C-alpha positions in Angstrom: 85.0 85.9 68.2 84.4 87.3 64.7 82.1 90.0 66.1 84.8 91.1 68.5 87.4 91.3 65.8 85.0 93.4 63.6 84.3 95.8 66.5 88.0 96.3 67.1 88.7 96.8 63.4 85.9 99.4 63.0 87.0 101.3 66.1 90.6 101.5 64.8 89.5 102.6 61.3 87.2 105.2 62.9 90.0 106.7 64.9 92.2 106.9 61.8 89.6 108.7 59.7 89.3 111.5 62.2 93.0 111.9 62.9 94.1 115.5 62.9 96.7 117.8 64.4 95.9 120.7 66.7 97.7 124.0 67.1 97.2 125.8 70.4 98.0 129.5 70.1 99.3 131.6 73.0 95.9 133.4 73.0 94.3 130.0 73.9 92.7 129.5 70.5 92.8 125.9 69.2 92.9 125.2 65.5 92.1 121.8 64.0 94.7 121.4 61.2 97.2 119.1 59.4 100.7 120.4 60.0 102.7 120.4 56.8 106.0 121.9 57.9 107.7 123.3 61.0 110.7 125.5 60.1 112.9 127.9 62.1 110.4 130.7 62.7 107.0 129.5 61.3 104.6 126.5 61.1 102.8 125.7 57.8 99.5 124.0 57.9 96.2 123.4 56.1 92.8 123.6 57.7 91.5 120.1 58.6 88.1 120.9 57.1 89.7 122.1 53.8 92.8 120.0 53.2 92.9 120.8 49.5 92.7 124.5 50.2 95.3 127.2 51.0 98.4 126.6 53.1 98.5 128.8 56.1 101.5 130.0 58.1 101.7 131.0 61.7 104.7 132.4 63.6 106.2 130.1 66.2 106.0 133.0 68.6 102.2 132.8 68.5 102.1 129.1 69.2 102.0 127.5 72.6 102.0 123.9 71.4 101.2 121.4 68.6 99.4 118.2 69.4 100.0 115.8 66.5 97.5 113.1 65.5 99.6 110.3 67.1 99.5 112.0 70.5 102.9 113.6 70.5 103.0 117.2 71.8 105.5 119.7 70.7 105.6 122.6 73.2 107.1 126.0 72.5 108.1 127.9 75.6 109.1 131.5 75.5 112.4 132.3 77.2 113.1 136.0 76.7 113.2 136.5 73.0 114.3 132.9 72.3 111.9 130.0 71.9 112.8 126.6 73.0 111.1 123.4 71.7 110.5 120.1 73.4 108.5 117.0 72.4 106.4 115.0 74.9 104.7 111.7 74.2 101.3 111.1 75.8 100.7 107.6 77.1 
């Protein structure tokens, strides 16, 4: 029983260590990041492989969706010149 508990604990810890967000651009490019802030027209993030480095900014118009580390997806759909946002939870 103790071995089973240890295996479960290690698997949960392993998943948390590698938790990251993903930004999918309208071009199809995927960036592994940690999202810091989503504001009216931009998204601020740091690169996952350099979390102490520069803070980057991308226009919401260039982003198709964000997939957060907890599985929540924020989708940005273009409707004319106006962007609408929606959040979906993966199960």
